[in-house]
C-alpha positions in Angstrom: -50.6 86.7 85.5 -52.1 83.1 85.3 -51.3 83.6 81.7 -47.6 84.4 82.3 -47.6 81.1 84.2 -48.9 79.3 81.6 -46.6 80.5 79.3 -43.9 79.4 81.5 -45.1 75.8 82.2 -45.9 75.7 78.4 -42.2 76.7 77.5 -40.7 74.1 80.5 -42.7 71.6 79.1 -41.5 71.7 75.5 -37.6 72.6 77.2 -38.0 69.2 78.7 -39.5 67.6 75.1 -35.9 68.0 74.0 -33.7 64.8 74.8 -30.3 66.9 74.5 -31.5 69.6 76.7 -32.7 67.5 79.5 -30.2 64.9 79.4 -27.1 68.0 79.4 -29.1 70.2 81.8 -30.3 67.0 84.7 -28.4 63.9 84.2 -25.0 65.1 82.4 -24.3 67.3 86.3 -25.0 64.2 88.0 -22.8 62.2 85.8 -20.1 64.5 86.3 -20.5 64.5 89.8 -19.9 60.8 90.1 -16.5 61.0 88.2 -15.2 63.7 90.4 -15.8 61.7 93.6 -14.3 58.6 91.6 -11.2 60.6 90.5 -10.9 63.9 92.9 -8.7 64.3 95.9 -9.3 66.2 99.4 -9.0 70.0 99.0 -6.1 72.5 100.5 -7.1 73.5 103.8 -8.7 69.8 104.3 -12.3 70.8 102.2 -14.4 67.5 101.1 -14.5 67.5 97.5 -18.4 67.2 97.4 -18.7 70.2 99.2 -16.7 72.1 96.7 -17.9 70.3 93.6 -22.0 69.9 94.1 -21.9 74.1 94.0 -19.1 74.4 91.0 -21.8 71.9 88.8 -24.6 74.2 90.5 -23.0 76.9 88.3 -22.1 74.7 85.4 -26.7 73.8 85.3 -27.2 77.5 85.6 -24.4 78.4 82.7 -25.7 75.6 80.8 -29.4 76.6 81.0 -28.8 80.1 80.6 -26.0 80.5 77.7 -26.3 77.4 75.7 -30.3 76.3 75.9 -32.0 79.4 76.2 -30.3 81.6 73.0 -30.8 78.7 71.3 -34.7 78.1 71.9 -35.2 82.3 71.0 -32.9 81.9 67.8 -35.0 78.8 67.1 -38.4 81.0 67.0 -36.7 83.3 65.3 -36.0 80.6 63.1 -39.2 79.2 62.8 -41.1 82.2 62.6 -42.5 81.6 65.6 -41.6 85.0 67.2 -43.7 86.2 64.0 -46.6 85.0 65.0 -45.8 86.4 68.8 -45.9 89.7 67.3 -49.2 89.8 66.3 -50.3 88.9 70.2 -50.0 91.6 73.1 -46.6 89.7 74.0 -44.0 92.3 74.5 -40.5 91.9 74.3 -39.4 91.8 77.8 -42.5 89.3 78.6 -41.2 87.0 76.5 -37.7 87.4 78.1 -39.4 86.6 81.6 -41.1 83.4 80.2 -38.0 81.9 78.4 -35.6 83.0 81.4 -38.2 81.7 84.3 -38.5 78.8 82.0 -35.1 78.1 82.0 -34.3 79.2 85.2 -36.8 76.3 86.4 -35.0 73.8 84.3 -31.7 74.7 86.3 -33.3 74.2 89.6 -34.2 70.8 88.6 -30.7 70.0 88.0 -29.7 71.8 91.3 -31.9 69.9 93.0 -30.5 66.6 91.3 -27.4 67.6 92.2 -28.2 68.3 95.6 -29.5 64.8 96.4 -27.5 63.3 95.2 -24.8 64.7 97.3 -26.7 63.8 100.2 -27.7 60.4 99.1 -24.7 59.2 98.2 -21.5 61.1 99.1 -22.5 62.9 102.6 -22.7 66.3 101.3 -22.6 69.0 104.0 -25.7 71.6 103.8 -25.0 74.9 103.3 -24.1 77.1 106.4 -26.3 79.7 105.2 -29.2 78.7 102.9 -30.1 82.4 102.2 -27.1 83.7 100.6 -26.8 80.2 98.4 -29.9 80.9 97.5 -29.3 85.1 96.6 -26.4 84.1 94.8 -28.3 81.3 93.2 -30.8 84.0 91.8 -28.5 86.8 91.4 -25.9 84.0 88.9 -29.1 83.1 87.3 -30.4 86.4 86.3 -26.7 87.4 85.1 -25.6 84.6 83.0 -29.7 84.4 81.7 -29.4 88.1 80.4 -26.4 87.2 78.7 -28.0 84.6 77.3 -31.0 86.6 76.4 -28.4 89.3 74.6 -27.2 86.2 72.6 -30.9 85.1 71.8 -31.3 88.3 70.8 -29.0 88.8 68.0 -28.4 85.5 66.8 -30.4 84.8 63.4 -30.7 80.6 63.5 -30.4 77.8 66.4 -27.7 76.6 65.6 -25.5 79.6 65.4 -26.7 79.9 68.5 -26.1 77.0 70.1 -22.2 77.4 68.8 -21.8 80.8 70.4 -23.6 79.6 73.3 -20.9 76.9 73.8 -18.0 78.9 72.6 -19.0 81.5 75.5 -19.7 78.9 78.2 -16.7 76.3 77.6 -14.4 78.9 78.3 -16.2 80.0 81.4 -16.2 76.8 83.2 -13.1 75.7 82.6 -11.6 79.1 83.9 -14.4 80.4 86.6 -13.8 77.3 89.2 -17.3 76.0 87.8 -15.4 72.8 86.6 -11.9 72.4 88.2 -12.0 73.7 91.6 -10.0 77.7 92.1 -7.8 76.3 95.0 -5.6 73.7 92.4 -5.5 75.7 89.4 -2.7 77.7 88.2 -2.6 82.0 88.9 -2.7 82.6 85.6 -5.4 80.6 85.0 -7.4 82.4 88.0 -6.9 85.6 86.9 -8.5 84.8 83.3 -11.1 83.0 85.6 -11.5 86.5 87.4 -13.1 88.1 84.4 -15.5 86.5 83.5 -19.0 87.0 84.3 -19.5 83.1 86.1 -16.6 83.6 88.6 -18.7 85.9 90.7 -21.4 83.4 90.9 -18.9 80.4 91.6 -17.6 82.6 94.4 -21.0 83.7 96.3 -22.7 80.0 96.2 -19.7 78.4 97.3 -19.2 81.5 100.3 -22.7 80.7 101.4 -22.5 77.2 101.2 -19.2 77.4 103.6 -20.6 80.1 105.7 -19.0 82.9 104.6 -20.9 86.5 103.8 -21.0 87.2 100.0 -18.5 89.9 99.1 -20.3 93.2 98.6 -18.1 93.2 94.9 -19.2 90.0 94.0 -23.0 90.9 94.3 -22.5 94.4 92.5 -20.8 92.6 89.1 -24.1 89.9 89.4 -26.3 93.2 89.3 -24.3 95.5 87.0 -24.0 92.2 84.4 -27.9 91.7 84.8 -28.8 95.3 84.4 -26.3 96.0 81.4 -26.6 92.7 79.7 -30.3 92.6 80.2 -31.4 96.4 78.8 -28.8 95.6 75.8 -31.2 92.4 74.9 -34.4 94.4 74.9 -33.3 97.1 73.0 -31.1 94.7 70.6 -34.2 92.2 70.2 -35.8 91.9 66.5 -39.2 89.5 65.9 
């Protein structure tokens, strides 16, 4: 246990030393929040923009860490032959995946906490009505999106290619799932497309918890299923 904790701490430190990763996971969501609060109008039903935007952008942070930064890290390790050296140690692929997932999701935790602090301090963010559901939805979202990122990292040979693929997966999801534009103001066709993405149930579950609504069993099941299928496929497809 002590060994894996040390590995996670080292990996998180390495991620934080990368200026691009640190900026886009920690600072950029705050910039997006500022822009939205300057340009946004109250949503249908009178919901304050801030109470929709912070939950949405928290999924943006999870997706960025899990779908873009995580697979790029794994692919860079393969490209630089770090994985070959790790293969000579007692480390297994599930252990490697667990450490990488935990380190990158800790980065997402920091980004989410910063969003909440800014929202509370500057824009009067309302505290979540059901913090337990928000936390559960956040963790399941991190597992499902992170598992997809691990699958990309398990298959792609280079860091640059992993970044391109990750961004190609990330941005369409962000703009159609409701993680960037509130679903209340998007067209029916965009919502229908967004519903097919793995990010949509994460957005819905976190927003439901924040508003005090119960999490849909279907939403819960989808996130669990994605985690199991993508995570299992990543372990099977992984090559040192």
